[in-house]
C-alpha positions as a printed NumPy array, in Angstrom:
array([[243.583, -34.791, 133.617],
       [243.979, -38.298, 134.994],
       [245.878, -39.576, 131.941],
       [247.612, -36.694, 130.273],
       [248.928, -38.872, 127.45 ],
       [245.619, -40.626, 126.791],
       [244.925, -38.79 , 123.558],
       [248.301, -39.952, 122.226],
       [247.901, -43.593, 123.206],
       [244.215, -44.353, 122.614],
       [242.048, -44.223, 119.52 ],
       [238.453, -43.049, 119.301],
       [236.02 , -45.946, 119.629],
       [232.24 , -46.133, 119.417],
       [229.69 , -48.874, 120.098],
       [228.948, -51.074, 117.119],
       [225.573, -50.748, 115.439],
       [223.502, -53.883, 115.085],
       [223.542, -55.311, 111.574],
       [221.262, -53.346, 109.276],
       [219.378, -56.379, 107.965],
       [218.598, -57.369, 111.551],
       [217.662, -54.02 , 113.045],
       [215.192, -53.069, 110.305],
       [213.04 , -55.96 , 111.536],
       [212.383, -54.274, 114.881],
       [212.007, -50.85 , 116.517],
       [214.661, -51.191, 119.214],
       [217.678, -48.917, 119.574],
       [220.45 , -49.818, 117.196],
       [223.639, -49.895, 119.297],
       [225.367, -52.873, 120.882],
       [226.569, -52.669, 124.527],
       [229.955, -51.013, 125.079],
       [232.214, -52.361, 127.865],
       [232.981, -50.198, 130.904],
       [236.73 , -50.416, 130.4  ],
       [236.244, -49.002, 126.886],
       [234.087, -46.197, 128.257],
       [236.806, -45.235, 130.724],
       [239.463, -45.35 , 127.997],
       [237.438, -42.922, 125.915],
       [237.319, -40.563, 128.907],
       [241.105, -40.807, 129.09 ],
       [241.388, -39.3  , 125.573],
       [240.162, -35.919, 126.867],
       [243.129, -33.535, 126.724],
       [244.287, -31.079, 129.33 ],
       [243.573, -28.347, 126.781],
       [243.958, -24.762, 127.915],
       [240.542, -23.626, 126.666],
       [237.897, -26.385, 126.464],
       [235.925, -25.227, 123.437],
       [233.525, -28.138, 123.986],
       [231.922, -26.041, 126.769],
       [230.652, -23.481, 124.321],
       [230.111, -25.947, 121.494],
       [227.521, -27.527, 123.774],
       [224.283, -25.48 , 124.003],
       [223.745, -26.473, 127.668],
       [227.411, -25.675, 128.427],
       [228.173, -29.119, 129.837],
       [231.334, -29.211, 131.955],
       [232.689, -31.944, 129.721],
       [236.385, -32.263, 130.716],
       [235.395, -32.679, 134.369],
       [233.116, -35.634, 133.823],
       [235.445, -37.17 , 131.244],
       [238.159, -37.209, 133.892],
       [235.8  , -38.589, 136.526],
       [234.791, -41.434, 134.227],
       [238.405, -42.293, 133.478],
       [239.045, -42.483, 137.222],
       [235.94 , -44.596, 137.86 ],
       [234.165, -41.889, 139.881],
       [230.799, -42.437, 138.23 ],
       [228.594, -40.986, 140.967],
       [230.561, -37.74 , 140.984],
       [230.336, -37.729, 137.181],
       [226.528, -37.835, 137.161],
       [226.38 , -34.974, 139.654],
       [228.586, -32.885, 137.384],
       [226.584, -33.873, 134.307],
       [223.206, -33.109, 135.913],
       [224.483, -29.696, 136.984],
       [223.972, -28.473, 133.414],
       [221.711, -31.016, 131.705],
       [218.372, -32.296, 133.012],
       [218.115, -35.113, 130.493],
       [221.492, -36.52 , 129.381],
       [219.76 , -39.792, 128.473],
       [218.036, -37.891, 125.636],
       [221.033, -35.937, 124.382],
       [223.308, -38.964, 124.81 ],
       [221.136, -40.73 , 122.25 ],
       [219.872, -38.149, 119.755],
       [222.094, -35.086, 119.945],
       [224.374, -34.618, 116.893],
       [227.113, -33.62 , 119.369],
       [228.208, -30.08 , 118.479],
       [230.512, -30.459, 121.492],
       [232.555, -33.019, 119.551],
       [232.772, -30.678, 116.572],
       [234.347, -28.106, 118.927],
       [236.697, -30.557, 120.687],
       [240.296, -29.298, 120.647],
       [241.568, -32.805, 119.892],
       [239.363, -32.714, 116.796],
       [241.64 , -30.157, 115.139],
       [243.913, -32.911, 113.84 ],
       [242.563, -36.182, 115.298],
       [239.143, -37.809, 115.809],
       [237.506, -35.931, 118.697],
       [236.768, -37.323, 122.132],
       [233.685, -39.584, 122.214],
       [231.783, -37.085, 124.355],
       [228.278, -38.233, 123.438],
       [229.118, -41.846, 124.239],
       [230.549, -40.907, 127.632],
       [227.489, -38.796, 128.433],
       [225.16 , -41.72 , 127.741],
       [227.425, -44.081, 129.706],
       [227.291, -41.836, 132.764],
       [223.522, -41.436, 132.835],
       [222.784, -45.126, 132.215],
       [225.249, -46.139, 134.939],
       [223.523, -43.698, 137.292],
       [220.068, -45.149, 136.589],
       [221.379, -48.695, 136.996],
       [223.031, -47.859, 140.325],
       [219.957, -46.086, 141.708],
       [221.691, -42.729, 142.033],
       [218.848, -40.848, 140.355],
       [215.888, -40.115, 142.575],
       [213.212, -37.416, 142.926],
       [214.472, -34.041, 144.127],
       [211.394, -32.165, 145.381],
       [211.936, -28.69 , 146.828],
       [212.326, -28.263, 150.565],
       [209.838, -25.385, 150.552],
       [207.019, -24.271, 148.272],
       [206.81 , -20.652, 147.167],
       [203.044, -20.643, 146.682],
       [203.49 , -19.482, 143.079],
       [201.857, -21.394, 140.238],
       [203.331, -21.813, 136.756],
       [201.693, -23.304, 133.68 ],
       [204.02 , -24.848, 131.097],
       [202.382, -25.362, 127.706],
       [203.993, -28.199, 125.79 ],
       [205.797, -31.274, 127.094],
       [208.686, -31.534, 124.66 ],
       [212.292, -31.206, 125.829],
       [212.118, -27.452, 126.511],
       [208.857, -27.746, 128.47 ],
       [210.079, -30.695, 130.518],
       [213.423, -29.061, 131.342],
       [211.702, -25.845, 132.402],
       [209.095, -27.704, 134.449],
       [211.702, -29.649, 136.369],
       [213.781, -26.546, 137.092],
       [210.75 , -24.53 , 138.202],
       [209.453, -27.287, 140.444],
       [212.833, -27.688, 142.097],
       [212.803, -23.935, 142.718],
       [209.665, -24.463, 144.812],
       [206.893, -23.43 , 142.439],
       [203.771, -25.455, 141.7  ],
       [204.091, -26.522, 138.068],
       [201.463, -27.892, 135.721],
       [202.425, -29.065, 132.256],
       [199.703, -28.996, 129.586],
       [200.027, -31.292, 126.574],
       [197.583, -31.391, 123.666],
       [198.341, -35.033, 122.83 ],
       [197.251, -38.1  , 124.777],
       [200.737, -38.771, 126.169],
       [203.483, -36.61 , 127.606],
       [206.712, -36.038, 125.672],
       [205.984, -33.886, 122.644],
       [208.645, -34.378, 119.97 ],
       [210.396, -36.967, 122.139],
       [207.24 , -39.085, 122.236],
       [205.746, -38.72 , 118.782],
       [208.449, -37.19 , 116.584],
       [211.579, -39.269, 117.204],
       [211.396, -42.929, 116.134],
       [211.889, -45.658, 118.711],
       [215.037, -46.937, 117.008],
       [216.668, -43.662, 118.068],
       [214.905, -43.21 , 121.422],
       [212.897, -45.988, 123.02 ],
       [210.053, -44.493, 125.013],
       [210.793, -46.284, 128.275],
       [213.743, -43.886, 128.494],
       [211.278, -40.976, 128.497],
       [208.798, -42.686, 130.85 ],
       [211.571, -43.336, 133.375],
       [212.325, -39.617, 133.63 ],
       [208.642, -38.646, 133.734],
       [208.167, -40.847, 136.797],
       [210.896, -38.898, 138.559],
       [209.246, -35.589, 137.667],
       [205.829, -36.74 , 138.87 ],
       [207.407, -37.821, 142.166],
       [208.952, -34.352, 142.434],
       [205.46 , -32.858, 142.233],
       [205.14 , -31.803, 138.595],
       [201.54 , -32.201, 137.416],
       [200.847, -33.33 , 133.855],
       [197.57 , -32.805, 132.025],
       [197.127, -34.45 , 128.632],
       [194.622, -33.806, 125.827],
       [194.651, -30.154, 126.866],
       [195.041, -28.03 , 123.743],
       [195.414, -24.471, 124.986],
       [193.355, -22.065, 122.923],
       [191.231, -24.911, 121.561],
       [189.645, -27.057, 124.281],
       [191.281, -25.191, 127.194],
       [190.683, -21.411, 127.149],
       [193.735, -19.194, 127.367],
       [191.909, -17.026, 129.906],
       [191.721, -20.003, 132.247],
       [195.511, -20.123, 132.446],
       [195.744, -16.35 , 132.837],
       [193.371, -16.49 , 135.809],
       [194.867, -19.48 , 137.593],
       [198.62 , -19.064, 137.199],
       [201.209, -16.48 , 138.18 ],
       [203.222, -17.14 , 135.028],
       [202.808, -19.04 , 131.783],
       [205.674, -20.543, 129.811],
       [204.975, -21.496, 126.191],
       [207.038, -24.427, 124.9  ],
       [204.788, -25.639, 122.108],
       [207.47 , -26.157, 119.482],
       [207.772, -25.221, 115.828],
       [204.927, -27.165, 114.263],
       [204.129, -25.295, 111.053],
       [205.653, -27.512, 108.326],
       [207.14 , -26.099, 105.151],
       [204.887, -27.136, 102.274],
       [205.785, -27.948,  98.674],
       [203.387, -25.931,  96.562],
       [203.8  , -27.458,  93.132],
       [201.245, -28.883,  90.679],
       [199.728, -32.14 ,  91.913],
       [200.224, -31.386,  95.613],
       [196.542, -32.2  ,  96.221],
       [196.964, -35.845,  95.176],
       [196.459, -38.565,  97.759],
       [199.59 , -40.163,  99.167],
       [201.524, -36.923,  99.786],
       [202.018, -36.255, 103.487],
       [204.076, -34.165, 105.868],
       [206.699, -36.128, 107.805],
       [204.976, -35.262, 111.064],
       [201.808, -36.918, 109.825],
       [203.753, -40.108, 109.068],
       [206.143, -40.476, 112.015],
       [203.682, -40.039, 114.923],
       [201.423, -42.765, 113.549],
       [204.168, -45.373, 113.792],
       [205.191, -44.175, 117.239],
       [201.597, -44.635, 118.381],
       [201.583, -48.165, 116.968],
       [204.752, -48.853, 118.927],
       [202.94 , -47.625, 122.048],
       [200.366, -50.336, 121.421],
       [197.521, -48.149, 120.146],
       [195.027, -49.885, 117.841],
       [194.699, -48.392, 114.372],
       [191.177, -47.122, 115.075],
       [192.584, -44.978, 117.9  ],
       [195.428, -43.647, 115.753],
       [193.181, -42.493, 112.891],
       [189.434, -41.947, 112.783],
       [189.267, -43.023, 109.149],
       [191.234, -46.108, 107.958],
       [192.091, -44.287, 104.732],
       [194.168, -41.848, 106.813],
       [196.608, -44.555, 107.91 ],
       [200.009, -43.936, 106.309],
       [202.177, -46.968, 105.533],
       [205.267, -47.34 , 103.384],
       [204.746, -51.102, 103.084],
       [205.309, -52.303,  99.527],
       [205.444, -48.756,  98.144],
       [207.864, -46.63 ,  96.171],
       [208.614, -43.917,  98.735],
       [210.045, -40.477,  97.985],
       [211.326, -38.382, 100.884],
       [211.814, -34.715, 100.035],
       [214.26 , -33.159, 102.488],
       [217.731, -34.311, 103.463],
       [217.852, -33.521, 107.189],
       [217.285, -35.49 , 110.379],
       [213.525, -35.667, 109.913],
       [214.025, -37.076, 106.431],
       [216.415, -39.685, 107.844],
       [213.795, -40.619, 110.456],
       [211.274, -41.125, 107.643],
       [213.859, -43.25 , 105.836],
       [214.467, -45.572, 108.797],
       [210.747, -45.854, 109.45 ],
       [210.059, -46.68 , 105.796],
       [212.675, -49.444, 105.889],
       [211.044, -50.986, 108.951],
       [207.614, -50.821, 107.397],
       [208.865, -52.736, 104.363],
       [208.987, -50.143, 101.594],
       [209.593, -51.412,  98.057],
       [212.082, -48.61 ,  97.357],
       [213.064, -45.342,  99.046],
       [214.636, -42.235,  97.534],
       [215.611, -39.199,  99.608],
       [216.023, -35.96 ,  97.664],
       [217.625, -32.709,  98.802],
       [217.675, -29.434,  96.844],
       [221.013, -28.344,  98.331],
       [224.305, -29.59 ,  96.838],
       [225.975, -32.689,  98.259],
       [228.095, -31.615, 101.27 ],
       [231.825, -32.356, 101.249],
       [233.044, -35.605, 102.829],
       [235.258, -33.665, 105.267],
       [234.776, -30.4  , 107.131],
       [234.158, -27.543, 104.714],
       [236.668, -24.663, 104.871],
       [233.621, -22.403, 105.181],
       [233.005, -23.871, 108.661],
       [236.444, -24.157, 110.288],
       [236.993, -25.58 , 113.763],
       [235.37 , -25.016, 116.285],
       [232.224, -24.213, 114.264],
       [229.602, -26.845, 113.548],
       [230.986, -28.302, 110.311],
       [229.225, -28.449, 106.998],
       [230.002, -31.973, 105.828],
       [228.267, -35.139, 104.677],
       [226.68 , -37.097, 107.512],
       [225.584, -40.688, 107.171],
       [222.881, -41.617, 109.666],
       [222.096, -45.175, 110.679],
       [219.021, -45.052, 108.433],
       [221.203, -44.387, 105.384],
       [223.186, -47.547, 106.107],
       [219.969, -49.553, 105.945],
       [219.222, -48.875, 102.284],
       [217.607, -46.353, 100.012],
       [219.135, -43.847,  97.619],
       [220.147, -40.307,  98.542],
       [220.516, -37.631,  95.925],
       [221.299, -33.913,  96.025],
       [220.641, -30.817,  93.898],
       [217.199, -32.15 ,  93.03 ],
       [214.223, -29.815,  92.595],
       [210.688, -31.203,  92.567],
       [208.682, -29.789,  89.64 ],
       [205.303, -31.505,  89.799],
       [203.389, -34.603,  90.878],
       [201.188, -36.667,  88.587],
       [198.679, -39.301,  89.582],
       [196.188, -41.896,  88.416],
       [192.5  , -41.644,  87.643],
       [191.65 , -42.181,  91.317],
       [193.646, -39.175,  92.459],
       [196.588, -41.134,  93.917],
       [200.122, -39.868,  93.413],
       [202.072, -42.033,  90.982],
       [205.069, -40.029,  89.81 ],
       [207.327, -37.166,  90.83 ],
       [208.826, -35.026,  88.07 ],
       [212.214, -33.507,  88.92 ],
       [215.158, -31.619,  87.533],
       [218.708, -31.112,  88.719],
       [219.63 , -27.6  ,  89.777],
       [222.668, -25.444,  90.242],
       [224.053, -23.948,  93.406],
       [222.067, -21.817,  95.862],
       [220.623, -19.291,  96.158],
       [219.235, -19.375,  92.612],
       [218.912, -23.149,  92.184],
       [218.663, -22.683,  88.442],
       [217.374, -25.704,  86.522],
       [220.07 , -27.487,  84.505],
       [218.806, -28.114,  80.933],
       [218.53 , -31.747,  79.923],
       [218.505, -33.119,  83.497],
       [214.76 , -33.605,  83.836],
       [213.617, -37.03 ,  85.033],
       [210.543, -38.788,  86.4  ],
       [210.415, -41.311,  89.246],
       [207.634, -43.61 ,  90.468],
       [206.067, -42.551,  93.743],
       [203.302, -44.249,  95.732],
       [204.061, -42.329,  98.939],
       [205.697, -38.904,  99.215],
       [206.896, -37.581, 102.57 ],
       [207.648, -33.879, 102.911],
       [210.486, -33.323, 105.393],
       [211.632, -29.827, 104.474],
       [211.679, -28.236, 107.899],
       [209.313, -25.988, 109.801],
       [208.272, -22.355, 109.602],
       [207.637, -21.6  , 113.263],
       [204.817, -22.149, 115.733],
       [201.173, -22.433, 114.743],
       [199.883, -18.863, 115.047],
       [196.145, -19.548, 115.293],
       [194.633, -20.415, 118.619],
       [196.813, -19.747, 121.663],
       [199.292, -17.235, 120.175],
       [196.548, -15.313, 118.441],
       [194.294, -15.234, 121.515],
       [197.119, -14.032, 123.74 ],
       [197.946, -11.287, 121.233],
       [201.664, -12.074, 121.251],
       [204.106, -10.184, 119.064],
       [206.168, -12.245, 116.622],
       [209.682, -11.685, 115.354],
       [210.62 , -11.406, 111.683],
       [210.817, -15.199, 111.403],
       [207.326, -15.744, 112.771],
       [208.466, -16.991, 116.177],
       [207.332, -15.536, 119.487],
       [209.294, -12.342, 120.154],
       [210.795, -12.196, 123.653],
       [212.993, -10.117, 125.897],
       [214.752, -12.275, 128.48 ],
       [212.3  , -15.015, 127.478],
       [209.245, -12.893, 128.3  ],
       [206.836, -12.239, 125.446],
       [205.098,  -8.955, 124.716],
       [202.468,  -9.93 , 127.315],
       [203.457,  -9.569, 130.961],
       [203.87 , -12.903, 132.713],
       [203.819, -14.942, 129.505],
       [207.172, -16.464, 128.56 ],
       [208.343, -18.6  , 125.639],
       [211.192, -21.045, 125.089],
       [212.476, -23.693, 122.728],
       [211.552, -23.944, 119.068],
       [208.53 , -21.698, 119.651],
       [210.939, -18.87 , 120.487],
       [214.115, -19.556, 118.463],
       [212.803, -21.682, 115.603],
       [213.327, -25.3  , 114.63 ],
       [216.453, -26.615, 116.297],
       [218.046, -29.469, 118.242],
       [216.781, -31.214, 121.371],
       [219.874, -30.011, 123.236],
       [219.006, -26.416, 122.319],
       [215.461, -26.987, 123.571],
       [216.775, -28.199, 126.934],
       [219.085, -25.185, 127.159],
       [216.18 , -22.876, 126.328],
       [213.946, -24.509, 128.936],
       [216.547, -24.104, 131.665],
       [217.204, -20.455, 130.835],
       [213.509, -19.657, 130.559],
       [212.889, -21.284, 133.94 ],
       [215.526, -19.015, 135.453],
       [213.794, -15.983, 133.88 ],
       [210.388, -17.082, 135.181],
       [211.83 , -17.692, 138.64 ],
       [213.36 , -14.207, 138.671],
       [210.064, -12.685, 137.534],
       [208.108, -14.445, 140.286],
       [210.615, -13.395, 142.923],
       [210.38 ,  -9.741, 141.906],
       [206.645,  -9.502, 141.295],
       [203.845,  -9.882, 143.798],
       [200.829, -11.406, 142.089],
       [197.379,  -9.759, 142.565],
       [196.082, -12.708, 144.557],
       [198.873, -12.175, 147.097],
       [197.932,  -8.54 , 147.548],
       [194.346,  -9.56 , 148.135]])
């Protein structure tokens, strides 16, 4: 390493977040600029460790020590080449990845780990600013055609890899804009959409074709794809939300998180309300309301930050699991992803978090609107037994269900293709190929709800499997 004593001399530093009372008034990203000299110092903290566990902590297997060293030495262009060798979209992961690489950092055994996520973002933004990122179309075309269904991170990563391998690639997206979860699931204060649009321009210039408002199995027949493409890769995500089936669930004002979040993202895109919803009563706003978020994960935190910016009267976020420990749990020792309390930027902005809370029932008014949530505190998993005498009731004008997802939507495309599912309800695959020849799956649709970085890793690996399949198999149209 360039500075072998860097980890002894320098402390971990991160960019400052904008003040909470300022940032909740807008939808821009929350971090202040971080000077280049500080970025290079953070690269200098990377140790010359014998086994860099960060490689395997990272789902895309980023070659982290190499580009840390290159940043420290000011070799930014070499750093982006090394970073792009394993990650198609470091501008996404550098913003929204929870950084399992840092949890596996060797320095993190007894000191704060290297600021890997910060350095990753610094490299990619420097590369865009310097003009080092440009389209990379293939030198030759193979004549093979691949359809990618879904334009989230796994679909985009696979599409870019397949196009660069020389195949003609068409990405089908059921929504009106490309990006999937990146576009309509992640709030702008975590990922501004110009970051996504910038990368999509590169992919279009490389020859990737995008078709929007194309819902495969609904308004685009599955057979059409089977006839026109040599391979199909399904990257439609895990979109079946976990419901809360308790008395009063039918009351108005109770919504899934992924009904709430996309509406605000569409407003931020400039869409008028009449385009976002066909019926004005379907518009979901937290403005002036007592909001209850059920679910303590990232999606719940996104609902929390969005509710703050919409001007909620109060926000409570409830989680049925116990409160995690402040430090790494002994049940998840280094280099495993630690079970510990995480405070997101949205939690700094207000609201009340509470754990070991079970929702018992909703009650409403005479017009069928939700007005209260009835709860009780519970014991430890897996039984979650109710604790006598802990029942309470809380006012609720808007309830957002953010309890995770149960796999892909089975009706429509999956059903029509006749795909086998695994015991979790995801598409069953062998080397990313489904039970139907020539039909592959990747991302959350294959492995279940997970991180954006896992989706990118899945897309890259699936693209390699599709490329191998096309190289080994002669399609019927070629024989003709």
